[in-house]
PyMOL commands that place a pseudoatom at each C-alpha (Angstrom):
pseudoatom trace, name=CA, resn=MET, resi=1, chain=A, elem=C, hetatm=0, pos=[-18.088, -1.894, 8.500]
pseudoatom trace, name=CA, resn=THR, resi=2, chain=A, elem=C, hetatm=0, pos=[-16.319, 1.052, 10.102]
pseudoatom trace, name=CA, resn=GLN, resi=3, chain=A, elem=C, hetatm=0, pos=[-13.391, -1.170, 11.050]
pseudoatom trace, name=CA, resn=VAL, resi=4, chain=A, elem=C, hetatm=0, pos=[-12.838, -2.277, 7.457]
pseudoatom trace, name=CA, resn=ALA, resi=5, chain=A, elem=C, hetatm=0, pos=[-13.246, 1.276, 6.153]
pseudoatom trace, name=CA, resn=ARG, resi=6, chain=A, elem=C, hetatm=0, pos=[-10.590, 2.498, 8.597]
pseudoatom trace, name=CA, resn=ALA, resi=7, chain=A, elem=C, hetatm=0, pos=[-8.179, -0.092, 7.185]
pseudoatom trace, name=CA, resn=ILE, resi=8, chain=A, elem=C, hetatm=0, pos=[-8.565, 1.144, 3.606]
pseudoatom trace, name=CA, resn=ASP, resi=9, chain=A, elem=C, hetatm=0, pos=[-6.171, 3.272, 1.569]
pseudoatom trace, name=CA, resn=HIS, resi=10, chain=A, elem=C, hetatm=0, pos=[-8.716, 4.584, -0.985]
pseudoatom trace, name=CA, resn=THR, resi=11, chain=A, elem=C, hetatm=0, pos=[-6.648, 4.398, -4.141]
pseudoatom trace, name=CA, resn=LEU, resi=12, chain=A, elem=C, hetatm=0, pos=[-6.514, 6.148, -7.518]
pseudoatom trace, name=CA, resn=LEU, resi=13, chain=A, elem=C, hetatm=0, pos=[-3.401, 5.405, -9.568]
pseudoatom trace, name=CA, resn=LYS, resi=14, chain=A, elem=C, hetatm=0, pos=[-4.718, 5.334, -13.130]
pseudoatom trace, name=CA, resn=PRO, resi=15, chain=A, elem=C, hetatm=0, pos=[-2.415, 7.223, -15.520]
pseudoatom trace, name=CA, resn=GLU, resi=16, chain=A, elem=C, hetatm=0, pos=[-5.378, 9.207, -16.853]
pseudoatom trace, name=CA, resn=ALA, resi=17, chain=A, elem=C, hetatm=0, pos=[-6.449, 10.439, -13.397]
pseudoatom trace, name=CA, resn=THR, resi=18, chain=A, elem=C, hetatm=0, pos=[-7.087, 14.173, -13.184]
pseudoatom trace, name=CA, resn=HIS, resi=19, chain=A, elem=C, hetatm=0, pos=[-7.034, 16.608, -10.285]
pseudoatom trace, name=CA, resn=ALA, resi=20, chain=A, elem=C, hetatm=0, pos=[-10.838, 16.633, -10.413]
pseudoatom trace, name=CA, resn=ASP, resi=21, chain=A, elem=C, hetatm=0, pos=[-10.759, 12.855, -10.018]
pseudoatom trace, name=CA, resn=VAL, resi=22, chain=A, elem=C, hetatm=0, pos=[-8.556, 13.213, -6.941]
pseudoatom trace, name=CA, resn=GLU, resi=23, chain=A, elem=C, hetatm=0, pos=[-10.894, 15.806, -5.453]
pseudoatom trace, name=CA, resn=ALA, resi=24, chain=A, elem=C, hetatm=0, pos=[-13.743, 13.334, -5.927]
pseudoatom trace, name=CA, resn=LEU, resi=25, chain=A, elem=C, hetatm=0, pos=[-11.598, 10.578, -4.394]
pseudoatom trace, name=CA, resn=VAL, resi=26, chain=A, elem=C, hetatm=0, pos=[-10.981, 12.682, -1.279]
pseudoatom trace, name=CA, resn=ALA, resi=27, chain=A, elem=C, hetatm=0, pos=[-14.672, 13.519, -0.920]
pseudoatom trace, name=CA, resn=GLU, resi=28, chain=A, elem=C, hetatm=0, pos=[-15.600, 9.859, -1.236]
pseudoatom trace, name=CA, resn=ALA, resi=29, chain=A, elem=C, hetatm=0, pos=[-12.893, 8.813, 1.242]
pseudoatom trace, name=CA, resn=VAL, resi=30, chain=A, elem=C, hetatm=0, pos=[-14.237, 11.256, 3.833]
pseudoatom trace, name=CA, resn=GLU, resi=31, chain=A, elem=C, hetatm=0, pos=[-17.793, 10.033, 3.223]
pseudoatom trace, name=CA, resn=LEU, resi=32, chain=A, elem=C, hetatm=0, pos=[-16.808, 6.362, 3.533]
pseudoatom trace, name=CA, resn=GLY, resi=33, chain=A, elem=C, hetatm=0, pos=[-14.480, 6.917, 6.473]
pseudoatom trace, name=CA, resn=THR, resi=34, chain=A, elem=C, hetatm=0, pos=[-11.339, 5.380, 4.926]
pseudoatom trace, name=CA, resn=TYR, resi=35, chain=A, elem=C, hetatm=0, pos=[-7.953, 5.801, 6.555]
pseudoatom trace, name=CA, resn=SER, resi=36, chain=A, elem=C, hetatm=0, pos=[-6.287, 7.515, 3.614]
pseudoatom trace, name=CA, resn=VAL, resi=37, chain=A, elem=C, hetatm=0, pos=[-6.237, 8.263, -0.064]
pseudoatom trace, name=CA, resn=CYS, resi=38, chain=A, elem=C, hetatm=0, pos=[-3.379, 6.871, -2.157]
pseudoatom trace, name=CA, resn=VAL, resi=39, chain=A, elem=C, hetatm=0, pos=[-2.400, 8.826, -5.269]
pseudoatom trace, name=CA, resn=SER, resi=40, chain=A, elem=C, hetatm=0, pos=[0.423, 9.460, -7.718]
pseudoatom trace, name=CA, resn=PRO, resi=41, chain=A, elem=C, hetatm=0, pos=[3.051, 12.059, -6.778]
pseudoatom trace, name=CA, resn=SER, resi=42, chain=A, elem=C, hetatm=0, pos=[2.049, 14.402, -9.615]
pseudoatom trace, name=CA, resn=MET, resi=43, chain=A, elem=C, hetatm=0, pos=[-1.329, 14.838, -7.911]
pseudoatom trace, name=CA, resn=LEU, resi=44, chain=A, elem=C, hetatm=0, pos=[0.235, 16.587, -4.903]
pseudoatom trace, name=CA, resn=PRO, resi=45, chain=A, elem=C, hetatm=0, pos=[-0.547, 18.638, -2.987]
pseudoatom trace, name=CA, resn=VAL, resi=46, chain=A, elem=C, hetatm=0, pos=[-3.888, 17.092, -2.059]
pseudoatom trace, name=CA, resn=ALA, resi=47, chain=A, elem=C, hetatm=0, pos=[-6.381, 19.271, -0.202]
pseudoatom trace, name=CA, resn=VAL, resi=48, chain=A, elem=C, hetatm=0, pos=[-7.937, 17.441, 2.744]
pseudoatom trace, name=CA, resn=PRO, resi=49, chain=A, elem=C, hetatm=0, pos=[-11.077, 18.960, 4.302]
pseudoatom trace, name=CA, resn=GLU, resi=50, chain=A, elem=C, hetatm=0, pos=[-10.425, 20.942, 7.462]
pseudoatom trace, name=CA, resn=GLY, resi=51, chain=A, elem=C, hetatm=0, pos=[-11.079, 18.860, 10.545]
pseudoatom trace, name=CA, resn=SER, resi=52, chain=A, elem=C, hetatm=0, pos=[-10.661, 15.564, 8.692]
pseudoatom trace, name=CA, resn=ASP, resi=53, chain=A, elem=C, hetatm=0, pos=[-8.087, 13.020, 9.879]
pseudoatom trace, name=CA, resn=LEU, resi=54, chain=A, elem=C, hetatm=0, pos=[-7.730, 11.608, 6.348]
pseudoatom trace, name=CA, resn=LYS, resi=55, chain=A, elem=C, hetatm=0, pos=[-4.117, 10.759, 5.506]
pseudoatom trace, name=CA, resn=VAL, resi=56, chain=A, elem=C, hetatm=0, pos=[-2.428, 11.126, 2.126]
pseudoatom trace, name=CA, resn=ALA, resi=57, chain=A, elem=C, hetatm=0, pos=[-0.337, 8.239, 0.797]
pseudoatom trace, name=CA, resn=VAL, resi=58, chain=A, elem=C, hetatm=0, pos=[1.781, 8.546, -2.349]
pseudoatom trace, name=CA, resn=VAL, resi=59, chain=A, elem=C, hetatm=0, pos=[3.472, 5.888, -4.480]
pseudoatom trace, name=CA, resn=CYS, resi=60, chain=A, elem=C, hetatm=0, pos=[7.196, 5.964, -5.216]
pseudoatom trace, name=CA, resn=GLY, resi=61, chain=A, elem=C, hetatm=0, pos=[9.123, 4.161, -7.952]
pseudoatom trace, name=CA, resn=PHE, resi=62, chain=A, elem=C, hetatm=0, pos=[5.747, 3.086, -9.260]
pseudoatom trace, name=CA, resn=PRO, resi=63, chain=A, elem=C, hetatm=0, pos=[4.808, 0.716, -10.774]
pseudoatom trace, name=CA, resn=SER, resi=64, chain=A, elem=C, hetatm=0, pos=[7.989, -1.038, -11.994]
pseudoatom trace, name=CA, resn=GLY, resi=65, chain=A, elem=C, hetatm=0, pos=[10.417, -0.366, -9.141]
pseudoatom trace, name=CA, resn=LYS, resi=66, chain=A, elem=C, hetatm=0, pos=[13.168, -0.146, -11.751]
pseudoatom trace, name=CA, resn=HIS, resi=67, chain=A, elem=C, hetatm=0, pos=[14.129, 3.420, -10.852]
pseudoatom trace, name=CA, resn=THR, resi=68, chain=A, elem=C, hetatm=0, pos=[17.483, 4.080, -9.220]
pseudoatom trace, name=CA, resn=SER, resi=69, chain=A, elem=C, hetatm=0, pos=[17.551, 4.486, -5.452]
pseudoatom trace, name=CA, resn=ALA, resi=70, chain=A, elem=C, hetatm=0, pos=[18.528, 8.153, -5.861]
pseudoatom trace, name=CA, resn=VAL, resi=71, chain=A, elem=C, hetatm=0, pos=[15.453, 8.806, -7.998]
pseudoatom trace, name=CA, resn=LYS, resi=72, chain=A, elem=C, hetatm=0, pos=[13.172, 6.981, -5.549]
pseudoatom trace, name=CA, resn=ALA, resi=73, chain=A, elem=C, hetatm=0, pos=[14.664, 8.936, -2.646]
pseudoatom trace, name=CA, resn=ALA, resi=74, chain=A, elem=C, hetatm=0, pos=[14.195, 12.257, -4.435]
pseudoatom trace, name=CA, resn=GLU, resi=75, chain=A, elem=C, hetatm=0, pos=[10.612, 11.359, -5.341]
pseudoatom trace, name=CA, resn=ALA, resi=76, chain=A, elem=C, hetatm=0, pos=[9.848, 10.418, -1.744]
pseudoatom trace, name=CA, resn=ALA, resi=77, chain=A, elem=C, hetatm=0, pos=[11.441, 13.565, -0.319]
pseudoatom trace, name=CA, resn=GLU, resi=78, chain=A, elem=C, hetatm=0, pos=[9.513, 15.804, -2.725]
pseudoatom trace, name=CA, resn=SER, resi=79, chain=A, elem=C, hetatm=0, pos=[6.256, 14.003, -1.916]
pseudoatom trace, name=CA, resn=VAL, resi=80, chain=A, elem=C, hetatm=0, pos=[6.757, 14.526, 1.814]
pseudoatom trace, name=CA, resn=ALA, resi=81, chain=A, elem=C, hetatm=0, pos=[7.567, 18.187, 1.217]
pseudoatom trace, name=CA, resn=LEU, resi=82, chain=A, elem=C, hetatm=0, pos=[4.287, 18.472, -0.686]
pseudoatom trace, name=CA, resn=GLY, resi=83, chain=A, elem=C, hetatm=0, pos=[2.256, 16.986, 2.145]
pseudoatom trace, name=CA, resn=ALA, resi=84, chain=A, elem=C, hetatm=0, pos=[2.385, 13.194, 1.856]
pseudoatom trace, name=CA, resn=ASP, resi=85, chain=A, elem=C, hetatm=0, pos=[1.939, 11.381, 5.167]
pseudoatom trace, name=CA, resn=GLU, resi=86, chain=A, elem=C, hetatm=0, pos=[2.860, 7.955, 3.803]
pseudoatom trace, name=CA, resn=ILE, resi=87, chain=A, elem=C, hetatm=0, pos=[5.102, 6.615, 1.028]
pseudoatom trace, name=CA, resn=ASP, resi=88, chain=A, elem=C, hetatm=0, pos=[4.357, 3.338, -0.783]
pseudoatom trace, name=CA, resn=MET, resi=89, chain=A, elem=C, hetatm=0, pos=[7.596, 2.435, -2.598]
pseudoatom trace, name=CA, resn=VAL, resi=90, chain=A, elem=C, hetatm=0, pos=[8.191, -0.387, -5.073]
pseudoatom trace, name=CA, resn=ILE, resi=91, chain=A, elem=C, hetatm=0, pos=[11.267, -2.567, -4.702]
pseudoatom trace, name=CA, resn=ASP, resi=92, chain=A, elem=C, hetatm=0, pos=[13.409, -3.716, -7.618]
pseudoatom trace, name=CA, resn=VAL, resi=93, chain=A, elem=C, hetatm=0, pos=[11.696, -7.086, -8.038]
pseudoatom trace, name=CA, resn=GLY, resi=94, chain=A, elem=C, hetatm=0, pos=[14.486, -8.277, -10.307]
pseudoatom trace, name=CA, resn=ALA, resi=95, chain=A, elem=C, hetatm=0, pos=[17.020, -7.777, -7.529]
pseudoatom trace, name=CA, resn=ALA, resi=96, chain=A, elem=C, hetatm=0, pos=[14.842, -9.941, -5.296]
pseudoatom trace, name=CA, resn=LYS, resi=97, chain=A, elem=C, hetatm=0, pos=[14.602, -12.629, -7.988]
pseudoatom trace, name=CA, resn=GLU, resi=98, chain=A, elem=C, hetatm=0, pos=[18.404, -12.623, -8.137]
pseudoatom trace, name=CA, resn=GLY, resi=99, chain=A, elem=C, hetatm=0, pos=[18.632, -13.033, -4.368]
pseudoatom trace, name=CA, resn=ARG, resi=100, chain=A, elem=C, hetatm=0, pos=[20.316, -9.647, -3.957]
pseudoatom trace, name=CA, resn=TYR, resi=101, chain=A, elem=C, hetatm=0, pos=[18.537, -8.804, -0.732]
pseudoatom trace, name=CA, resn=ASP, resi=102, chain=A, elem=C, hetatm=0, pos=[21.355, -6.467, 0.312]
pseudoatom trace, name=CA, resn=ALA, resi=103, chain=A, elem=C, hetatm=0, pos=[20.542, -4.332, -2.742]
pseudoatom trace, name=CA, resn=VAL, resi=104, chain=A, elem=C, hetatm=0, pos=[16.835, -4.435, -1.886]
pseudoatom trace, name=CA, resn=GLU, resi=105, chain=A, elem=C, hetatm=0, pos=[17.638, -3.339, 1.662]
pseudoatom trace, name=CA, resn=ALA, resi=106, chain=A, elem=C, hetatm=0, pos=[19.860, -0.501, 0.444]
pseudoatom trace, name=CA, resn=ASP, resi=107, chain=A, elem=C, hetatm=0, pos=[17.140, 0.683, -1.936]
pseudoatom trace, name=CA, resn=ILE, resi=108, chain=A, elem=C, hetatm=0, pos=[14.567, 0.784, 0.860]
pseudoatom trace, name=CA, resn=ALA, resi=109, chain=A, elem=C, hetatm=0, pos=[17.032, 2.416, 3.242]
pseudoatom trace, name=CA, resn=ALA, resi=110, chain=A, elem=C, hetatm=0, pos=[17.635, 5.239, 0.743]
pseudoatom trace, name=CA, resn=VAL, resi=111, chain=A, elem=C, hetatm=0, pos=[13.933, 6.033, 0.695]
pseudoatom trace, name=CA, resn=ARG, resi=112, chain=A, elem=C, hetatm=0, pos=[13.677, 5.686, 4.473]
pseudoatom trace, name=CA, resn=SER, resi=113, chain=A, elem=C, hetatm=0, pos=[16.498, 8.214, 4.856]
pseudoatom trace, name=CA, resn=ALA, resi=114, chain=A, elem=C, hetatm=0, pos=[14.760, 10.630, 2.484]
pseudoatom trace, name=CA, resn=ALA, resi=115, chain=A, elem=C, hetatm=0, pos=[11.407, 10.192, 4.217]
pseudoatom trace, name=CA, resn=PRO, resi=116, chain=A, elem=C, hetatm=0, pos=[12.153, 9.616, 7.904]
pseudoatom trace, name=CA, resn=ALA, resi=117, chain=A, elem=C, hetatm=0, pos=[9.588, 9.054, 10.631]
pseudoatom trace, name=CA, resn=PRO, resi=118, chain=A, elem=C, hetatm=0, pos=[6.909, 10.162, 11.282]
pseudoatom trace, name=CA, resn=THR, resi=119, chain=A, elem=C, hetatm=0, pos=[6.347, 9.525, 7.559]
pseudoatom trace, name=CA, resn=VAL, resi=120, chain=A, elem=C, hetatm=0, pos=[5.046, 5.965, 7.199]
pseudoatom trace, name=CA, resn=LEU, resi=121, chain=A, elem=C, hetatm=0, pos=[7.019, 3.846, 4.727]
pseudoatom trace, name=CA, resn=LYS, resi=122, chain=A, elem=C, hetatm=0, pos=[5.324, 0.912, 3.006]
pseudoatom trace, name=CA, resn=VAL, resi=123, chain=A, elem=C, hetatm=0, pos=[7.380, -1.431, 0.814]
pseudoatom trace, name=CA, resn=ILE, resi=124, chain=A, elem=C, hetatm=0, pos=[5.628, -2.998, -2.183]
pseudoatom trace, name=CA, resn=ILE, resi=125, chain=A, elem=C, hetatm=0, pos=[7.186, -6.390, -2.889]
pseudoatom trace, name=CA, resn=GLU, resi=126, chain=A, elem=C, hetatm=0, pos=[4.994, -7.776, -5.748]
pseudoatom trace, name=CA, resn=SER, resi=127, chain=A, elem=C, hetatm=0, pos=[4.413, -10.973, -3.782]
pseudoatom trace, name=CA, resn=ALA, resi=128, chain=A, elem=C, hetatm=0, pos=[2.685, -12.757, -6.669]
pseudoatom trace, name=CA, resn=ALA, resi=129, chain=A, elem=C, hetatm=0, pos=[5.915, -12.543, -8.687]
pseudoatom trace, name=CA, resn=LEU, resi=130, chain=A, elem=C, hetatm=0, pos=[8.035, -14.015, -5.861]
pseudoatom trace, name=CA, resn=SER, resi=131, chain=A, elem=C, hetatm=0, pos=[8.582, -17.454, -4.384]
pseudoatom trace, name=CA, resn=ASP, resi=132, chain=A, elem=C, hetatm=0, pos=[7.980, -17.982, -0.684]
pseudoatom trace, name=CA, resn=ASP, resi=133, chain=A, elem=C, hetatm=0, pos=[11.733, -17.810, -0.011]
pseudoatom trace, name=CA, resn=GLU, resi=134, chain=A, elem=C, hetatm=0, pos=[11.947, -14.546, -1.950]
pseudoatom trace, name=CA, resn=ILE, resi=135, chain=A, elem=C, hetatm=0, pos=[9.007, -13.098, -0.019]
pseudoatom trace, name=CA, resn=VAL, resi=136, chain=A, elem=C, hetatm=0, pos=[10.787, -13.933, 3.230]
pseudoatom trace, name=CA, resn=GLY, resi=137, chain=A, elem=C, hetatm=0, pos=[14.023, -12.386, 1.971]
pseudoatom trace, name=CA, resn=VAL, resi=138, chain=A, elem=C, hetatm=0, pos=[12.524, -9.083, 0.892]
pseudoatom trace, name=CA, resn=CYS, resi=139, chain=A, elem=C, hetatm=0, pos=[10.383, -8.793, 4.020]
pseudoatom trace, name=CA, resn=ARG, resi=140, chain=A, elem=C, hetatm=0, pos=[13.483, -9.215, 6.169]
pseudoatom trace, name=CA, resn=ALA, resi=141, chain=A, elem=C, hetatm=0, pos=[15.262, -6.610, 4.045]
pseudoatom trace, name=CA, resn=ALA, resi=142, chain=A, elem=C, hetatm=0, pos=[12.370, -4.190, 4.559]
pseudoatom trace, name=CA, resn=ALA, resi=143, chain=A, elem=C, hetatm=0, pos=[12.511, -4.696, 8.300]
pseudoatom trace, name=CA, resn=ALA, resi=144, chain=A, elem=C, hetatm=0, pos=[16.286, -4.202, 8.386]
pseudoatom trace, name=CA, resn=ALA, resi=145, chain=A, elem=C, hetatm=0, pos=[15.932, -0.971, 6.391]
pseudoatom trace, name=CA, resn=GLY, resi=146, chain=A, elem=C, hetatm=0, pos=[13.441, 0.507, 8.850]
pseudoatom trace, name=CA, resn=ALA, resi=147, chain=A, elem=C, hetatm=0, pos=[10.189, 0.200, 6.903]
pseudoatom trace, name=CA, resn=ASP, resi=148, chain=A, elem=C, hetatm=0, pos=[6.847, 0.340, 8.698]
pseudoatom trace, name=CA, resn=PHE, resi=149, chain=A, elem=C, hetatm=0, pos=[4.863, -1.926, 6.352]
pseudoatom trace, name=CA, resn=VAL, resi=150, chain=A, elem=C, hetatm=0, pos=[5.347, -4.584, 3.728]
pseudoatom trace, name=CA, resn=LYS, resi=151, chain=A, elem=C, hetatm=0, pos=[2.741, -4.459, 0.979]
pseudoatom trace, name=CA, resn=THR, resi=152, chain=A, elem=C, hetatm=0, pos=[1.782, -7.226, -1.408]
pseudoatom trace, name=CA, resn=SER, resi=153, chain=A, elem=C, hetatm=0, pos=[1.340, -5.583, -4.791]
pseudoatom trace, name=CA, resn=THR, resi=154, chain=A, elem=C, hetatm=0, pos=[1.101, -2.565, -7.038]
pseudoatom trace, name=CA, resn=GLY, resi=155, chain=A, elem=C, hetatm=0, pos=[-2.039, -3.961, -8.655]
pseudoatom trace, name=CA, resn=PHE, resi=156, chain=A, elem=C, hetatm=0, pos=[-0.382, -3.401, -12.038]
pseudoatom trace, name=CA, resn=HIS, resi=157, chain=A, elem=C, hetatm=0, pos=[1.773, -6.555, -12.311]
pseudoatom trace, name=CA, resn=PRO, resi=158, chain=A, elem=C, hetatm=0, pos=[0.513, -9.318, -14.632]
pseudoatom trace, name=CA, resn=SER, resi=159, chain=A, elem=C, hetatm=0, pos=[1.349, -11.993, -12.043]
pseudoatom trace, name=CA, resn=GLY, resi=160, chain=A, elem=C, hetatm=0, pos=[-1.551, -10.790, -9.895]
pseudoatom trace, name=CA, resn=GLY, resi=161, chain=A, elem=C, hetatm=0, pos=[-2.272, -9.123, -6.590]
pseudoatom trace, name=CA, resn=ALA, resi=162, chain=A, elem=C, hetatm=0, pos=[-2.709, -10.060, -2.955]
pseudoatom trace, name=CA, resn=SER, resi=163, chain=A, elem=C, hetatm=0, pos=[-3.262, -13.608, -1.756]
pseudoatom trace, name=CA, resn=GLU, resi=164, chain=A, elem=C, hetatm=0, pos=[-4.172, -14.920, 1.670]
pseudoatom trace, name=CA, resn=HIS, resi=165, chain=A, elem=C, hetatm=0, pos=[-1.059, -17.100, 1.656]
pseudoatom trace, name=CA, resn=ALA, resi=166, chain=A, elem=C, hetatm=0, pos=[1.295, -14.206, 0.894]
pseudoatom trace, name=CA, resn=VAL, resi=167, chain=A, elem=C, hetatm=0, pos=[-0.267, -11.957, 3.522]
pseudoatom trace, name=CA, resn=ARG, resi=168, chain=A, elem=C, hetatm=0, pos=[0.026, -14.660, 6.170]
pseudoatom trace, name=CA, resn=LEU, resi=169, chain=A, elem=C, hetatm=0, pos=[3.640, -15.412, 5.234]
pseudoatom trace, name=CA, resn=MET, resi=170, chain=A, elem=C, hetatm=0, pos=[4.547, -11.728, 5.305]
pseudoatom trace, name=CA, resn=ALA, resi=171, chain=A, elem=C, hetatm=0, pos=[2.917, -11.209, 8.693]
pseudoatom trace, name=CA, resn=GLN, resi=172, chain=A, elem=C, hetatm=0, pos=[4.675, -14.256, 10.141]
pseudoatom trace, name=CA, resn=THR, resi=173, chain=A, elem=C, hetatm=0, pos=[8.053, -13.268, 8.700]
pseudoatom trace, name=CA, resn=VAL, resi=174, chain=A, elem=C, hetatm=0, pos=[8.127, -9.698, 10.043]
pseudoatom trace, name=CA, resn=PRO, resi=175, chain=A, elem=C, hetatm=0, pos=[5.744, -9.588, 13.033]
pseudoatom trace, name=CA, resn=ASP, resi=176, chain=A, elem=C, hetatm=0, pos=[7.061, -6.165, 14.056]
pseudoatom trace, name=CA, resn=LEU, resi=177, chain=A, elem=C, hetatm=0, pos=[5.944, -4.654, 10.745]
pseudoatom trace, name=CA, resn=GLN, resi=178, chain=A, elem=C, hetatm=0, pos=[2.421, -4.122, 9.506]
pseudoatom trace, name=CA, resn=VAL, resi=179, chain=A, elem=C, hetatm=0, pos=[1.104, -5.694, 6.300]
pseudoatom trace, name=CA, resn=LYS, resi=180, chain=A, elem=C, hetatm=0, pos=[-0.881, -4.033, 3.533]
pseudoatom trace, name=CA, resn=ALA, resi=181, chain=A, elem=C, hetatm=0, pos=[-2.888, -6.258, 1.184]
pseudoatom trace, name=CA, resn=SER, resi=182, chain=A, elem=C, hetatm=0, pos=[-3.318, -4.604, -2.190]
pseudoatom trace, name=CA, resn=GLY, resi=183, chain=A, elem=C, hetatm=0, pos=[-4.360, -5.785, -5.622]
pseudoatom trace, name=CA, resn=GLY, resi=184, chain=A, elem=C, hetatm=0, pos=[-7.642, -7.560, -6.280]
pseudoatom trace, name=CA, resn=VAL, resi=185, chain=A, elem=C, hetatm=0, pos=[-9.291, -6.867, -2.916]
pseudoatom trace, name=CA, resn=ARG, resi=186, chain=A, elem=C, hetatm=0, pos=[-12.798, -6.103, -4.138]
pseudoatom trace, name=CA, resn=THR, resi=187, chain=A, elem=C, hetatm=0, pos=[-15.334, -7.606, -1.733]
pseudoatom trace, name=CA, resn=LEU, resi=188, chain=A, elem=C, hetatm=0, pos=[-15.999, -7.570, 1.978]
pseudoatom trace, name=CA, resn=ASP, resi=189, chain=A, elem=C, hetatm=0, pos=[-15.273, -11.302, 2.175]
pseudoatom trace, name=CA, resn=GLN, resi=190, chain=A, elem=C, hetatm=0, pos=[-11.892, -10.770, 0.532]
pseudoatom trace, name=CA, resn=ALA, resi=191, chain=A, elem=C, hetatm=0, pos=[-11.150, -7.887, 2.912]
pseudoatom trace, name=CA, resn=ARG, resi=192, chain=A, elem=C, hetatm=0, pos=[-12.087, -10.001, 5.921]
pseudoatom trace, name=CA, resn=THR, resi=193, chain=A, elem=C, hetatm=0, pos=[-9.883, -12.835, 4.651]
pseudoatom trace, name=CA, resn=MET, resi=194, chain=A, elem=C, hetatm=0, pos=[-6.882, -10.532, 4.289]
pseudoatom trace, name=CA, resn=ILE, resi=195, chain=A, elem=C, hetatm=0, pos=[-7.404, -9.025, 7.739]
pseudoatom trace, name=CA, resn=ALA, resi=196, chain=A, elem=C, hetatm=0, pos=[-7.711, -12.476, 9.283]
pseudoatom trace, name=CA, resn=ALA, resi=197, chain=A, elem=C, hetatm=0, pos=[-4.437, -13.462, 7.578]
pseudoatom trace, name=CA, resn=GLY, resi=198, chain=A, elem=C, hetatm=0, pos=[-2.643, -10.512, 9.179]
pseudoatom trace, name=CA, resn=ALA, resi=199, chain=A, elem=C, hetatm=0, pos=[-3.268, -7.438, 7.022]
pseudoatom trace, name=CA, resn=THR, resi=200, chain=A, elem=C, hetatm=0, pos=[-3.722, -4.181, 8.923]
pseudoatom trace, name=CA, resn=ARG, resi=201, chain=A, elem=C, hetatm=0, pos=[-4.233, -2.048, 5.823]
pseudoatom trace, name=CA, resn=LEU, resi=202, chain=A, elem=C, hetatm=0, pos=[-5.981, -2.663, 2.505]
pseudoatom trace, name=CA, resn=GLY, resi=203, chain=A, elem=C, hetatm=0, pos=[-5.316, -0.984, -0.825]
pseudoatom trace, name=CA, resn=VAL, resi=204, chain=A, elem=C, hetatm=0, pos=[-8.679, -0.632, -2.543]
pseudoatom trace, name=CA, resn=SER, resi=205, chain=A, elem=C, hetatm=0, pos=[-9.735, 1.367, -5.590]
pseudoatom trace, name=CA, resn=GLY, resi=206, chain=A, elem=C, hetatm=0, pos=[-13.384, 0.295, -5.455]
pseudoatom trace, name=CA, resn=SER, resi=207, chain=A, elem=C, hetatm=0, pos=[-13.950, 1.100, -1.794]
pseudoatom trace, name=CA, resn=ARG, resi=208, chain=A, elem=C, hetatm=0, pos=[-17.631, 1.979, -2.117]
pseudoatom trace, name=CA, resn=ALA, resi=209, chain=A, elem=C, hetatm=0, pos=[-18.380, -1.270, -3.920]
pseudoatom trace, name=CA, resn=LEU, resi=210, chain=A, elem=C, hetatm=0, pos=[-16.386, -3.272, -1.373]
pseudoatom trace, name=CA, resn=LEU, resi=211, chain=A, elem=C, hetatm=0, pos=[-18.141, -1.736, 1.599]
pseudoatom trace, name=CA, resn=SER, resi=212, chain=A, elem=C, hetatm=0, pos=[-21.498, -2.029, -0.163]
pseudoatom trace, name=CA, resn=SER, resi=213, chain=A, elem=C, hetatm=0, pos=[-20.890, -5.743, -0.720]
pseudoatom trace, name=CA, resn=ALA, resi=214, chain=A, elem=C, hetatm=0, pos=[-21.985, -6.183, 2.887]
pseudoatom trace, name=CA, resn=ASP, resi=215, chain=A, elem=C, hetatm=0, pos=[-25.497, -5.858, 1.488]
pseudoatom trace, name=CA, resn=ASP, resi=216, chain=A, elem=C, hetatm=0, pos=[-24.951, -9.234, -0.155]
pseudoatom trace, name=CA, resn=GLN, resi=217, chain=A, elem=C, hetatm=0, pos=[-24.104, -10.936, 3.142]
pseudoatom trace, name=CA, resn=PRO, resi=218, chain=A, elem=C, hetatm=0, pos=[-26.716, -13.194, 4.774]
pseudoatom trace, name=CA, resn=SER, resi=219, chain=A, elem=C, hetatm=0, pos=[-28.541, -11.619, 7.691]
pseudoatom trace, name=CA, resn=GLY, resi=220, chain=A, elem=C, hetatm=0, pos=[-26.559, -11.982, 10.901]
pseudoatom trace, name=CA, resn=SER, resi=221, chain=A, elem=C, hetatm=0, pos=[-23.245, -12.773, 9.201]
pseudoatom trace, name=CA, resn=ALA, resi=222, chain=A, elem=C, hetatm=0, pos=[-20.120, -11.398, 10.823]
pseudoatom trace, name=CA, resn=GLY, resi=223, chain=A, elem=C, hetatm=0, pos=[-18.455, -8.305, 9.434]
pseudoatom trace, name=CA, resn=TYR, resi=224, chain=A, elem=C, hetatm=0, pos=[-15.787, -5.759, 10.217]
for i in range(1, 224): cmd.bond("trace and resi %d" % i, "trace and resi %d" % (i + 1))
show_as sticks, trace
zoom trace
């Protein structure tokens, strides 16, 4: 169970989230042993308990991706200045649908420039809204722009969230990048499926319920 917990970005992105909610999120993340918390930029700075190795991830251009590159870059730079360790940016999905992968790459590169290493940059591609060819195109653009991860979904798009097929395709397309499965990952079985397909990080809002779902597994069944 510890291995799955350490793959989780414990997420709270509801528009009605309060600072008290984020404080509770951090406390729960420390208790569960997740890798990070993932919050909206207006929630920064986030206080992490002294001695904890909990990371802070922040979304950028969220959830539509229809912000200009300059706005995304400014948002990312401000988030890093306020303590974010990782940036999860949303691409312009429409540009991908039009096959304008050069524009997608330039958009990602602008954020990468504003939030250079060691800040981790994850690129949300909304895989459920893309064809396989489009997934390949945007993943290659993310790699060319210097991203660290490609990520399936915001969890807010009506087309849906992560799928095993998309995660596997993403991992195969850009083997030098890591893959984050996000959107609809709610049970331990789903988490294990995504990890087996190539995901190294999971975006989960119901982390306690997911990790507790191990209680529903038959005795002796494998788990992470």
